[in-house]
Structure formats: structure tokens, C-alpha cells
C-alpha positions, -999 to 999 in steps of 0.1 A, spaced: -68 -651 -476 -80 -686 -486 -117 -681 -483 -124 -717 -494 -104 -730 -465 -123 -709 -441 -157 -721 -454 -146 -757 -452 -139 -752 -415 -171 -734 -405 -183 -760 -380 -150 -762 -361 -142 -726 -364 -175 -713 -350 -172 -735 -319 -135 -728 -314 -138 -690 -318 -168 -687 -295 -151 -709 -269 -117 -691 -271 -130 -656 -274 -165 -653 -260 -156 -636 -228 -158 -599 -222 -121 -594 -216 -88 -604 -232 -63 -628 -216 -27 -617 -216 -5 -643 -231 -36 -662 -242 -53 -658 -275 -76 -670 -302 -74 -707 -307 -83 -732 -334 -88 -727 -371 -112 -698 -373 -108 -664 -389 -102 -629 -375 -106 -596 -394 -96 -562 -380 -106 -531 -398 -131 -503 -403 -168 -508 -406 -177 -494 -441 -214 -503 -442 -242 -514 -419 -270 -538 -425 -251 -565 -407 -216 -551 -409 -190 -548 -437 -154 -550 -427 -125 -553 -452 -149 -559 -480 -168 -588 -464 -204 -584 -453 -207 -603 -420 -242 -614 -408 -246 -604 -372 -278 -622 -362 -269 -642 -331 -235 -625 -329 -220 -616 -295 -213 -578 -297 -189 -564 -272 -185 -526 -268 -160 -514 -243 -161 -550 -228 -199 -548 -222 -220 -573 -242 -250 -561 -262 -277 -581 -279 -273 -567 -314 -251 -545 -335 -273 -513 -333 -246 -494 -313 -220 -500 -340 -214 -472 -365 -198 -469 -399 -162 -457 -393 -156 -477 -361 -125 -499 -361 -136 -534 -349 -123 -569 -346 -145 -596 -361 -142 -633 -353 -162 -659 -374 -162 -674 -408 -163 -663 -445 -184 -680 -472 -169 -694 -504 -179 -663 -523 -153 -643 -503 -178 -615 -499 -201 -627 -471 -197 -644 -438 -210 -650 -403 -196 -631 -373 -196 -650 -340 -180 -622 -320 -175 -585 -328 -155 -563 -305 -152 -525 -304 -131 -504 -281 -125 -467 -288 -90 -454 -293 -93 -424 -271 -121 -406 -253 -116 -373 -235 -114 -335 -240 -99 -317 -269 -69 -297 -256 -55 -285 -289 -74 -280 -322 -62 -271 -357 -94 -275 -378 -78 -262 -410 -50 -288 -406 -73 -316 -397 -57 -323 -364 -65 -322 -327 -50 -334 -294 -71 -355 -271 -55 -368 -238 -21 -362 -252 -28 -381 -284 -24 -364 -317 -55 -372 -338 -57 -366 -376 -89 -365 -396 -95 -365 -433 -122 -368 -459 -128 -404 -449 -136 -396 -413 -172 -402 -402 -187 -379 -376 -216 -382 -351 -233 -353 -334 -212 -328 -353 -208 -320 -391 -170 -321 -391 -139 -310 -373 -150 -274 -380 -179 -279 -356 -156 -289 -327 -139 -267 -301 -113 -270 -274 -127 -287 -243 -153 -306 -263 -154 -342 -252 -150 -366 -281 -148 -404 -286 -124 -413 -314 -119 -446 -332 -90 -450 -356 -58 -467 -365 -22 -460 -353 2 -447 -379 39 -453 -380 45 -425 -354 18 -437 -330 -6 -409 -339 -43 -417 -344 -57 -416 -379 -94 -412 -370 -120 -430 -390 -148 -421 -365 -153 -391 -342 -183 -387 -319 -189 -354 -301 -203 -364 -266 -234 -344 -258 -239 -358 -223 -214 -355 -194 -185 -380 -194 -172 -391 -161 -144 -415 -173 -117 -409 -198 -100 -437 -219 -69 -440 -240 -53 -470 -258 -18 -472 -270 18 -484 -265 35 -479 -231 68 -459 -232 89 -441 -207 81 -464 -178 95 -450 -145 83 -461 -111 45 -459 -111 42 -438 -142 45 -444 -179 36 -425 -211 12 -431 -240 26 -406 -265 26 -373 -246 1 -384 -218 17 -393 -185 -2 -421 -168 0 -425 -130 -10 -461 -123 0 -462 -86 -36 -469 -74 -48 -486 -106 -64 -520 -110 -41 -540 -133 -61 -562 -156 -47 -592 -176 -14 -589 -157 -2 -619 -137 6 -615 -100 37 -594 -94 38 -580 -130 32 -544 -140 30 -525 -173 63 -524 -192 75 -505 -222 60 -518 -254 29 -532 -238 -4 -524 -256 -28 -511 -230 -61 -494 -224 -61 -469 -196 -93 -456 -179 -94 -428 -153 -119 -404 -137 -125 -372 -156 -116 -353 -125 -82 -370 -124 -70 -356 -157 -47 -326 -157 -39 -309 -191 -3 -300 -200 9 -267 -185 43 -253 -195 68 -281 -193 45 -304 -172 29 -331 -194 -8 -339 -194 -15 -365 -167 -42 -390 -160 -44 -408 -127 -56 -443 -138 -84 -463 -122 -74 -493 -144 -48 -504 -168 -57 -534 -190 -33 -553 -212 -51 -555 -245 -26 -576 -264 -37 -610 -276 -17 -638 -292 -31 -655 -322 -26 -693 -324 -8 -709 -354 -31 -718 -383 -56 -689 -377 -67 -670 -408 -62 -633 -402 -70 -602 -422 -59 -568 -407 -58 -532 -419 -34 -506 -407 -3 -484 -413 31 -500 -420 56 -494 -392 91 -508 -385 96 -521 -420 128 -541 -423 134 -563 -453 103 -584 -457 89 -578 -422 68 -550 -409 43 -543 -381 6 -533 -381 -10 -521 -348 -44 -537 -345 -71 -537 -318 -52 -568 -304 -19 -550 -303 11 -549 -327 11 -578 -352 42 -588 -371 36 -593 -409 60 -613 -431 59 -614 -469 78 -634 -495 79 -642 -532 46 -660 -529 28 -629 -515 4 -613 -540 4 -574 -540 -25 -554 -551 -23 -516 -559 15 -517 -558 45 -539 -556 68 -552 -528 94 -527 -539 69 -498 -534 60 -508 -498 71 -481 -474 68 -472 -437 36 -451 -432 16 -467 -460 -19 -479 -453 -23 -516 -462 -45 -546 -457 -27 -579 -450 -42 -613 -453 -27 -646 -444 -21 -673 -417 -5 -671 -383 28 -690 -383 51 -688 -352 31 -658 -339 35 -638 -371 10 -632 -400 25 -647 -431 8 -628 -458 -5 -643 -490 -21 -609 -500 -11 -573 -493 -34 -546 -506 -23 -509 -509 -50 -484 -498 -61 -449 -509 -33 -436 -531 -54 -419 -558 -79 -390 -559 -102 -381 -588 -126 -351 -590 -146 -351 -622 -181 -352 -637 -199 -384 -642 -208 -396 -677 -225 -430 -674 -228 -459 -650 -227 -497 -653 -247 -509 -624 -240 -546 -631 -203 -541 -629 -205 -513 -603 -184 -489 -625 -187 -452 -634 -175 -436 -666 -163 -399 -664 -169 -370 -688 -141 -367 -714 -120 -391 -693 -122 -424 -712 -89 -436 -696 -103 -435 -661 -131 -457 -648 -143 -457 -612 -150 -491 -596 -169 -494 -563 -174 -525 -540 -184 -534 -505 -155 -514 -490 -165 -481 -506 -179 -454 -483 -208 -437 -502 -217 -401 -495 -246 -384 -513 -246 -346 -511 -271 -338 -538 -303 -319 -531 -323 -351 -533 -300 -377 -518 -304 -414 -524 -322 -430 -495 -300 -461 -495 -264 -471 -493 -268 -502 -513 -239 -499 -539 -260 -508 -570 -289 -486 -561 -266 -457 -552 -248 -461 -585 -281 -462 -604 -291 -428 -589 -260 -411 -605 -268 -389 -635 -246 -375 -662 -226 -345 -651 -231 -352 -614 -200 -340 -596 -179 -368 -582 -151 -368 -556 -133 -402 -554 -105 -414 -531 -91 -449 -537 -63 -469 -554 -55 -483 -588 -68 -518 -593 -59 -530 -628 -74 -506 -653 -98 -491 -628 -97 -468 -598 -112 -488 -569 -129 -462 -547 -126 -463 -509 -148 -433 -508 -173 -419 -534 -189 -385 -528 -216 -374 -553 -229 -338 -556 -250 -318 -580 -234 -307 -613 -210 -278 -612 -210 -248 -635 -180 -263 -653 -184 -301 -657 -151 -302 -677 -132 -293 -646 -110 -322 -633 -86 -329 -605 -63 -360 -606 -39 -371 -579 -18 -402 -583 15 -417 -595 29 -406 -629 27 -435 -654 61 -431 -671 92 -408 -671 83 -376 -689 100 -372 -723 99 -334 -723 89 -305 -700 53 -302 -714 35 -335 -711 27 -359 -682 10 -393 -683 -12 -397 -651 -36 -425 -645 -37 -431 -682 -45 -395 -690 -23 -371 -710 -17 -339 -691 -7 -309 -712 11 -281 -692 15 -258 -722 -8 -232 -706 4 -237 -670 20 -205 -656 55 -208 -640 40 -199 -606 15 -229 -608 42 -255 -608 44 -263 -571 65 -284 -547 51 -307 -520 47 -276 -497 27 -257 -523 56 -234 -531 61 -223 -567 92 -239 -583 87 -233 -620 85 -257 -649 121 -268 -651 125 -277 -614 91 -295 -614 99 -317 -643 133 -323 -630 117 -338 -599 92 -360 -617 98 -396 -629 77 -427 -631 57 -433 -599 62 -398 -586 29 -386 -570 15 -354 -585 -17 -335 -581 -32 -318 -613 -61 -294 -617 -75 -282 -650 -101 -287 -677 -106 -317 -700 -106 -310 -737 -127 -329 -763 -97 -351 -773 -93 -365 -737 -63 -343 -728 -62 -325 -695 -53 -288 -700 -35 -282 -667 -40 -250 -647 -19 -262 -618 4 -291 -611 19 -300 -577 43 -326 -563 29 -348 -536 47 -368 -509 
């Protein structure tokens, strides 16, 4: 995104954004006008709020949560997916939010739960959690049970499932359930959002013009009394009798600077879709688009990306597309460079961890750091502290989306690497992964695994590996910076 352009338009943008978007509801067919900026993504830090790597000042900001306005951002939480309207300063790292909106993705009872698989069903919506998910009132998915009421914020993947970034277990009684998604299977006065059947025969229709009703493809929020929800039984789908159905889609005017995060769906040629808090947004890219963490040829349906650009003809024409979260590293710390926000790893000179304003910081040591300021957090890391990193390659470094720090383990040479193979293997012994030489000489035949964790042996494993194949390696680092692999596994 052209941050300088945004800063040059601060005066006009602030007025236009507030005028066009200051209300507590959206206008179907209307949108955000003028030359302001919109960012849609996950809050990764508080103290104002950080979204998509930009720290937005929220003093004087209008904050809307479930369409109700609040005087400050105290009810916002790290992990919530929000839409921010405002301006960005010339440094590209700070800005001023004029409006912040949060609406949960689904709120209701858990009807199915697979804690080990990191998934649950809520109001007919399949919800996936991972090590990036933030929890409130519960330590993790293992602390949840069927019939618990949860509020979930997340992003829709290519199948319409919810990839949860925030899960709150409700401790007080909830009288109204909510679900957001795309309408399908419209028939008479019913439609579906994934496997939830919605009966809107008596519902208040919001942001629909007179005589119009929900249609397939509409992006809506449904609310209904808790007592009007019926779980699935046998062949009868789960059903919610709606009190209201609101069309949440908003159109963005041409010239608007937009930065959105989500999962690629409907990829055809140089066009794909991201589902945002304002509904599906078409993204176009071309030869002028800059790609970070991957190339245009590597873009695939289901990948998580961040797209930045300008609205032209209703579509986001991307000048930047950033790949997200393709790499994992588990290793012991060696040293830190607070000024450059980087971490060196024990016996892993080829891998350097970089953090920034997007990085979620998690301190699990006995005496945790009292702050989430990146520089202070980094300065608290000691040699041999155990690190777990999830992120993506950014030049020579691994840019962390999440950094977890724990006390040293009994074996600080133990390492796990997950990422794309650097080059085609030249034999059936060595791999090059994230710049690290992986030696499989001591790897047993049963510890060469396929993507389903099934043993496939050395020959089949190397026959399936080429440059850019994703693999997961566990083993010990030797003094000469070679990873002595105990187990190697193909990843999808």
C-alpha cells in the first residue's frame, strides 16, 4: 500500500471516512467513500491496537462492537478480527483510527468437539483452532466441552470454515445466538449458512430494500433467541429461527486504499477472493504486484495472505501480496539483537528469527516478561531459552507471526524445522531446508513419513521431495551446523 499517499490525504480522509462510515450499521449497496484507508485483519497487540503490522492510535476513535458504540477500545482483545478505518503515517508503522468495528463470527453452543484435532462445531459452523488462537476464560480447547457457549472471531477459509483467532468461553447466560456467513440453499423462508438452517420467516431484515430478501451469495449476520435453536438430530439439520438477518456486505468506492487479510478462495488466473468483515472482496494482481514470502506461481487456493492495494471498479488491485505462516521453528536461543529485533539460534547460524509489530508474543517461563513491547520482550530472552516460532520466510530471516518462549529444555540441541525444501535433493541422504543441511544417515526407515504420518521409507520419501516441497524435520543439531534427523515427514 502507498503509505505516503495515505498520509498526504489525512485531512480529507479523516472527514470522509467518519462521514461515510460513522453509523452503527452498514448500508447495503452503499459503502466507504472518499480517499481514506481501510484495514481488515487480526489485532496482534493492544496499547492502541496493532492490525496488519500498523499500530493505530485509538484516542478519539469511534469503536463499534456488535453495532453498539463504546467510548474506548477496552473491550477489544488480541486475536479479534476487526475492520479499521483511518489513516497511516509516512513511517508505514503507525496511524490514526477514526472507526474500529468488531463483529464476532459465531456465538453459540458447542455441539461437536474434537479437542485433539483442534476443531469444534458451533451453530452448524466448523471452527478450527491452532497455536495462534487466543483464548479468554479458558486455557485452550482442551478446557471446553460440548454445550459450552463460546464467542468466536476468525476468518473464513476456502471451504467457508472458520479459522479461529479468538475464542471466548461465556461464563454468564447468553440469550441470543449469532452467526455470520454466506447464504446458500435458499428455499422459501429458509436458507443455510454452512450446515445451519436459518428460518427467517418472522425475522427483521436489515439493509435490505423494500421487497427484497436474502439471496444465495449474500454475506449476512443472523441473530436469534437461544431458545429458538435446535441442534441437528439424525438427518434433520441444526436450525435457528432468526429474529434478524442483516446484510453485512459493503461496497468500497474507487480510489480507497485497502489492506485485507484472509484465505485465498476461487483462484482463477490472476483473480481470487478474500472474505472480509465487509463480505467477499475480489483481489486482482498483475506483473506490477510485489509478492512477499512467495511468488505469484506459488499462490494457491487455501493459502493465508495479506493483500494491499487500491479499489478499482469494485475490486482490490493489489500492489502487494504477502504470504503468511508457512514456516515453523523450534530451537534454543543463542543471542538477541534488540535493535534489529532478531534472534540467533543455538548451532543454527543459517536461521535468524525476526519479529515485528505483527508478532504475537507468548512468554511461558517461570518468571514471564511483564510487557509485550517487542524490544523489551526480546531483551528478556536468555541463551538456551526454548523457542517455538511460527512465521514465514522474509529474505534471509524467518519473520515470526508467533513467538513462544519457555525455560531451557534438558536438550538444547534439539530442533524442529518445518518449511519448503530449498533445492532438489541430489541423493537420498541430504536435504537443504531453510538454509540448513539435514542429514538423514541415522534416520530409521520407519521415521520417513508421508503427509498422514504413515511410514513410507527412505526411497519413497526422497522420491516425493523436490524444491519447495514442505517437510517437517526433528533431530539434534551438531557442532558443524548440520541437523542430524531423527524423523522427517512430508507436509501438505
